[in-house]
KEMI-156580 format. One record per atom (N, C-alpha, C): atom name; residue in three letters; residue number from 1; x, y, z. Coordinates in steps of 0.1 Angstrom, whole numbers, plus 5000, padded with zeros to 4 digits. Each point is the difference from the previous one (the first is absolute). Layout:
BEGIN
["CA", "Ala", NUM, [X, Y, Z]]
...
This chain:
BEGIN
["N", "Unk", 1, [4742, 7933, 8449]]
["CA", "Unk", 1, [5008, 5004, 4989]]
["C", "Unk", 1, [5011, 4989, 4998]]
["N", "Unk", 2, [5002, 4996, 4988]]
["CA", "Unk", 2, [5010, 4989, 4997]]
["C", "Unk", 2, [5013, 5007, 4998]]
["N", "Unk", 3, [5010, 4993, 5003]]
["CA", "Unk", 3, [5014, 5004, 4999]]
["C", "Unk", 3, [5004, 4999, 4985]]
["N", "Unk", 4, [5007, 5011, 4995]]
["CA", "Unk", 4, [5004, 5000, 4986]]
["C", "Unk", 4, [5010, 4988, 4997]]
["N", "Unk", 5, [4999, 4994, 4988]]
["CA", "Unk", 5, [5007, 4988, 4997]]
["C", "Unk", 5, [5014, 5005, 4995]]
["N", "Unk", 6, [5010, 4991, 5002]]
["CA", "Unk", 6, [5014, 5003, 4995]]
["C", "Unk", 6, [5000, 4998, 4984]]
["N", "Unk", 7, [5009, 5007, 4994]]
["CA", "Unk", 7, [5001, 4998, 4985]]
["C", "Unk", 7, [5008, 4987, 4998]]
["N", "Unk", 8, [4996, 4993, 4989]]
["CA", "Unk", 8, [5007, 4988, 4996]]
["C", "Unk", 8, [5012, 5004, 4992]]
["N", "Unk", 9, [5012, 4996, 5003]]
["CA", "Unk", 9, [5012, 5003, 4993]]
["C", "Unk", 9, [5000, 4993, 4986]]
["N", "Unk", 10, [5008, 5005, 4991]]
["CA", "Unk", 10, [5003, 4994, 4987]]
["C", "Unk", 10, [5010, 4989, 5002]]
["N", "Unk", 11, [4997, 4988, 4994]]
["CA", "Unk", 11, [5009, 4989, 5002]]
["C", "Unk", 11, [5008, 4998, 4987]]
["N", "Unk", 12, [5013, 4995, 5001]]
["CA", "Unk", 12, [5008, 4998, 4989]]
["C", "Unk", 12, [4998, 4987, 4993]]
["N", "Unk", 13, [4994, 4990, 5008]]
["CA", "Unk", 13, [4997, 4987, 4995]]
["C", "Unk", 13, [4989, 4993, 5008]]
["N", "Unk", 14, [4994, 4990, 4994]]
["CA", "Unk", 14, [4990, 4992, 5007]]
["C", "Unk", 14, [5005, 4994, 5013]]
["N", "Unk", 15, [5013, 4996, 5000]]
["CA", "Unk", 15, [5006, 4994, 5011]]
["C", "Unk", 15, [5001, 5010, 5012]]
["N", "Unk", 16, [5004, 5012, 4996]]
["CA", "Unk", 16, [5001, 5011, 5010]]
["C", "Unk", 16, [4986, 5003, 5006]]
["N", "Unk", 17, [4990, 5000, 4992]]
["CA", "Unk", 17, [4986, 5003, 5005]]
["C", "Unk", 17, [4996, 4988, 5009]]
["N", "Unk", 18, [5002, 4988, 4996]]
["CA", "Unk", 18, [4996, 4988, 5008]]
["C", "Unk", 18, [5007, 5001, 5014]]
["N", "Unk", 19, [5013, 5003, 5000]]
["CA", "Unk", 19, [5007, 5001, 5012]]
["C", "Unk", 19, [4994, 5011, 5009]]
["N", "Unk", 20, [4996, 5011, 4994]]
["CA", "Unk", 20, [4994, 5011, 5008]]
["C", "Unk", 20, [4987, 4996, 5007]]
["N", "Unk", 21, [4991, 4994, 4992]]
["CA", "Unk", 21, [4987, 4996, 5005]]
["C", "Unk", 21, [5001, 4988, 5010]]
["N", "Unk", 22, [5011, 4992, 4999]]
["CA", "Unk", 22, [5002, 4990, 5010]]
["C", "Unk", 22, [5003, 5005, 5014]]
["N", "Unk", 23, [5005, 5013, 5000]]
["CA", "Unk", 23, [5004, 5006, 5013]]
["C", "Unk", 23, [4992, 5012, 5004]]
["N", "Unk", 24, [4989, 5004, 4993]]
["CA", "Unk", 24, [4992, 5012, 5003]]
["C", "Unk", 24, [4985, 4996, 5000]]
["N", "Unk", 25, [4993, 5007, 5008]]
["CA", "Unk", 25, [4986, 4998, 5001]]
["C", "Unk", 25, [4993, 5009, 4990]]
["N", "Unk", 26, [4992, 4994, 4991]]
["CA", "Unk", 26, [4994, 5007, 4989]]
["C", "Unk", 26, [4989, 5010, 5005]]
["N", "Unk", 27, [4995, 4998, 5012]]
["CA", "Unk", 27, [4989, 5009, 5004]]
["C", "Unk", 27, [5006, 5014, 5003]]
["N", "Unk", 28, [5013, 5001, 5001]]
["CA", "Unk", 28, [5006, 5013, 5002]]
["C", "Unk", 28, [5001, 5008, 4987]]
["N", "Unk", 29, [4998, 4993, 4989]]
["CA", "Unk", 29, [5001, 5006, 4987]]
["C", "Unk", 29, [4987, 5000, 4991]]
["N", "Unk", 30, [4991, 4990, 5003]]
["CA", "Unk", 30, [4988, 4998, 4992]]
["C", "Unk", 30, [4988, 5001, 5009]]
["N", "Unk", 31, [4990, 5007, 4996]]
["CA", "Unk", 31, [4987, 5000, 5008]]
["C", "Unk", 31, [4991, 4988, 4994]]
["N", "Unk", 32, [5001, 4989, 5006]]
["CA", "Unk", 32, [4994, 4988, 4995]]
["C", "Unk", 32, [4984, 5001, 5000]]
["N", "Unk", 33, [4995, 5009, 5008]]
["CA", "Unk", 33, [4985, 5002, 5000]]
["C", "Unk", 33, [4995, 5006, 4987]]
["N", "Unk", 34, [5009, 5007, 4993]]
["CA", "Unk", 34, [4997, 5006, 4987]]
["C", "Unk", 34, [5003, 4991, 4988]]
["N", "Unk", 35, [5006, 4988, 5003]]
["CA", "Unk", 35, [5004, 4991, 4989]]
["C", "Unk", 35, [4988, 4994, 4993]]
["N", "Unk", 36, [5001, 4997, 4987]]
["CA", "Unk", 36, [4990, 4993, 4993]]
["C", "Unk", 36, [5004, 4986, 4997]]
["N", "Unk", 37, [4990, 4990, 5001]]
["CA", "Unk", 37, [5003, 4986, 4997]]
["C", "Unk", 37, [5004, 4999, 4985]]
["N", "Unk", 38, [5009, 4991, 4997]]
["CA", "Unk", 38, [5005, 4997, 4987]]
["C", "Unk", 38, [4997, 4986, 4996]]
["N", "Unk", 39, [4996, 4998, 4987]]
["CA", "Unk", 39, [4998, 4987, 4995]]
["C", "Unk", 39, [5011, 4997, 4989]]
["N", "Unk", 40, [5007, 4989, 5001]]
["CA", "Unk", 40, [5010, 4996, 4990]]
["C", "Unk", 40, [4996, 4987, 4994]]
["N", "Unk", 41, [4990, 4999, 4992]]
["CA", "Unk", 41, [4995, 4987, 4995]]
["C", "Unk", 41, [5010, 4992, 4992]]
["N", "Unk", 42, [5010, 5007, 4993]]
["CA", "Unk", 42, [5009, 4992, 4992]]
["C", "Unk", 42, [5013, 4997, 5007]]
["N", "Unk", 43, [5001, 5003, 5012]]
["CA", "Unk", 43, [5012, 4997, 5008]]
["C", "Unk", 43, [5000, 4985, 5003]]
["N", "Unk", 44, [5011, 4994, 4996]]
["CA", "Unk", 44, [5001, 4985, 5002]]
["C", "Unk", 44, [5008, 4998, 5013]]
["N", "Unk", 45, [4995, 4991, 5009]]
["CA", "Unk", 45, [5007, 4997, 5012]]
["C", "Unk", 45, [5014, 4994, 4998]]
["N", "Unk", 46, [5009, 5002, 5009]]
["CA", "Unk", 46, [5013, 4994, 4999]]
["C", "Unk", 46, [4999, 4985, 5001]]
["N", "Unk", 47, [5008, 4993, 4993]]
["CA", "Unk", 47, [5000, 4986, 5001]]
["C", "Unk", 47, [5013, 4994, 5004]]
["N", "Unk", 48, [5000, 4988, 5005]]
["CA", "Unk", 48, [5013, 4994, 5004]]
["C", "Unk", 48, [5000, 4986, 4994]]
["N", "Unk", 49, [5011, 4996, 4994]]
["CA", "Unk", 49, [5001, 4987, 4995]]
["C", "Unk", 49, [5004, 4990, 5011]]
["N", "Unk", 50, [4993, 4989, 5000]]
["CA", "Unk", 50, [5002, 4989, 5009]]
["C", "Unk", 50, [5002, 4987, 4993]]
["N", "Unk", 51, [5006, 4991, 5007]]
["CA", "Unk", 51, [5002, 4986, 4995]]
["C", "Unk", 51, [4990, 4991, 5007]]
["N", "Unk", 52, [4993, 4992, 4993]]
["CA", "Unk", 52, [4990, 4991, 5006]]
["C", "Unk", 52, [5002, 4987, 4993]]
["N", "Unk", 53, [5002, 4990, 5009]]
["CA", "Unk", 53, [5002, 4986, 4995]]
["C", "Unk", 53, [4987, 4993, 5000]]
["N", "Unk", 54, [4996, 4995, 4988]]
["CA", "Unk", 54, [4988, 4992, 4998]]
["C", "Unk", 54, [5003, 4987, 4994]]
["N", "Unk", 55, [4992, 4990, 5003]]
["CA", "Unk", 55, [5002, 4987, 4993]]
["C", "Unk", 55, [4997, 5002, 4985]]
["N", "Unk", 56, [5007, 4993, 4992]]
["CA", "Unk", 56, [4997, 5001, 4985]]
["C", "Unk", 56, [4986, 4997, 4997]]
["N", "Unk", 57, [4994, 4991, 5007]]
["CA", "Unk", 57, [4986, 4997, 4997]]
["C", "Unk", 57, [4990, 5011, 5004]]
["N", "Unk", 58, [5003, 5006, 5011]]
["CA", "Unk", 58, [4992, 5012, 5004]]
["C", "Unk", 58, [5001, 5011, 4990]]
["N", "Unk", 59, [5013, 5003, 4996]]
["CA", "Unk", 59, [5002, 5011, 4991]]
["C", "Unk", 59, [4993, 4997, 4986]]
["N", "Unk", 60, [5000, 4988, 4996]]
["CA", "Unk", 60, [4994, 4996, 4987]]
["C", "Unk", 60, [4985, 5002, 5001]]
["N", "Unk", 61, [4994, 4997, 5012]]
["CA", "Unk", 61, [4985, 5001, 5002]]
["C", "Unk", 61, [4997, 5015, 5000]]
["N", "Unk", 62, [5009, 5008, 5006]]
["CA", "Unk", 62, [4997, 5015, 5001]]
["C", "Unk", 62, [5001, 5006, 4985]]
["N", "Unk", 63, [5010, 4995, 4993]]
["CA", "Unk", 63, [5001, 5005, 4986]]
["C", "Unk", 63, [4988, 4996, 4991]]
["N", "Unk", 64, [4995, 4989, 5003]]
["CA", "Unk", 64, [4988, 4995, 4992]]
["C", "Unk", 64, [4988, 5010, 5004]]
["N", "Unk", 65, [4998, 5002, 5013]]
["CA", "Unk", 65, [4990, 5009, 5004]]
["C", "Unk", 65, [5002, 5014, 4994]]
["N", "Unk", 66, [5012, 5005, 5000]]
["CA", "Unk", 66, [5003, 5013, 4995]]
["C", "Unk", 66, [4997, 5001, 4985]]
["N", "Unk", 67, [5003, 4989, 4993]]
["CA", "Unk", 67, [4998, 4999, 4985]]
["C", "Unk", 67, [4985, 5001, 4998]]
["N", "Unk", 68, [4992, 4993, 5008]]
["CA", "Unk", 68, [4985, 5000, 4998]]
["C", "Unk", 68, [4995, 5015, 5002]]
["N", "Unk", 69, [5007, 5008, 5008]]
["CA", "Unk", 69, [4995, 5013, 5003]]
["C", "Unk", 69, [5007, 5010, 4991]]
["N", "Unk", 70, [5009, 4995, 4991]]
["CA", "Unk", 70, [5008, 5009, 4991]]
["C", "Unk", 70, [5007, 5011, 5007]]
["N", "Unk", 71, [5008, 4995, 5010]]
["CA", "Unk", 71, [5008, 5010, 5008]]
["C", "Unk", 71, [5013, 4993, 5004]]
["N", "Unk", 72, [5011, 5008, 5003]]
["CA", "Unk", 72, [5012, 4994, 5004]]
["C", "Unk", 72, [4999, 4992, 5014]]
["N", "Unk", 73, [5007, 4989, 5001]]
["CA", "Unk", 73, [4998, 4993, 5013]]
["C", "Unk", 73, [5004, 5008, 5012]]
["N", "Unk", 74, [5010, 5008, 4999]]
["CA", "Unk", 74, [5005, 5008, 5011]]
["C", "Unk", 74, [4988, 5010, 5005]]
["N", "Unk", 75, [4993, 5005, 4990]]
["CA", "Unk", 75, [4989, 5009, 5003]]
["C", "Unk", 75, [4989, 4993, 5007]]
["N", "Unk", 76, [4998, 4987, 4996]]
["CA", "Unk", 76, [4989, 4992, 5006]]
["C", "Unk", 76, [5004, 4997, 5015]]
["N", "Unk", 77, [5013, 4997, 5002]]
["CA", "Unk", 77, [5004, 4997, 5014]]
["C", "Unk", 77, [4998, 5012, 5008]]
["N", "Unk", 78, [5004, 5012, 4995]]
["CA", "Unk", 78, [4999, 5013, 5008]]
["C", "Unk", 78, [4985, 5002, 5003]]
["N", "Unk", 79, [4991, 4998, 4990]]
["CA", "Unk", 79, [4986, 5003, 5002]]
["C", "Unk", 79, [4995, 4990, 5011]]
["N", "Unk", 80, [5003, 4987, 4999]]
["CA", "Unk", 80, [4996, 4991, 5010]]
["C", "Unk", 80, [5005, 5004, 5014]]
["N", "Unk", 81, [5012, 5004, 5001]]
["CA", "Unk", 81, [5006, 5004, 5013]]
["C", "Unk", 81, [4992, 5012, 5006]]
["N", "Unk", 82, [4998, 5010, 4991]]
["CA", "Unk", 82, [4993, 5012, 5005]]
["C", "Unk", 82, [4986, 4997, 5004]]
["N", "Unk", 83, [4993, 4991, 4993]]
["CA", "Unk", 83, [4986, 4996, 5003]]
["C", "Unk", 83, [5000, 4993, 5014]]
["N", "Unk", 84, [5009, 4991, 5002]]
["CA", "Unk", 84, [5001, 4993, 5012]]
["C", "Unk", 84, [5003, 5009, 5012]]
["N", "Unk", 85, [5009, 5009, 4999]]
["CA", "Unk", 85, [5004, 5009, 5011]]
["C", "Unk", 85, [4988, 5009, 5003]]
["N", "Unk", 86, [4993, 5006, 4989]]
["CA", "Unk", 86, [4989, 5008, 5002]]
["C", "Unk", 86, [4989, 4993, 5007]]
["N", "Unk", 87, [4997, 4987, 4996]]
["CA", "Unk", 87, [4989, 4993, 5006]]
["C", "Unk", 87, [5003, 4997, 5015]]
["N", "Unk", 88, [5012, 4997, 5004]]
["CA", "Unk", 88, [5004, 4996, 5013]]
["C", "Unk", 88, [5003, 5012, 5010]]
["N", "Unk", 89, [5002, 5012, 4994]]
["CA", "Unk", 89, [5004, 5011, 5008]]
["C", "Unk", 89, [4991, 5012, 4998]]
["N", "Unk", 90, [4987, 4998, 4997]]
["CA", "Unk", 90, [4991, 5011, 4998]]
["C", "Unk", 90, [4990, 5001, 5011]]
C-alpha cells in the first residue's frame, strides 16, 4: 500500500513556489508513477547572447554563404555549430 501524498500548498508567487520546490522532495507530494508525458513542441529553448570575434574576411564568407541559402548569417553559424557538435558527440 502506498503512503498518501501531502497536499500541495497554494503559493502567493512563482518565486515562493520555486523556493518551496528547491527545498522539498516532490515525491512526497506527487505520484510520479501516474504522471503522463507531456510534449511542448512550440516551447523555445532559452538562449544566451555571446560575443564571438571573427576575422572580417571569415565573416564576409559566412555572410555570402548565408545569402546563398537565404538565411541570416547568425542562424547559419548556429546551424553549423549544432551540426558539428551532433556529429562529434553522437
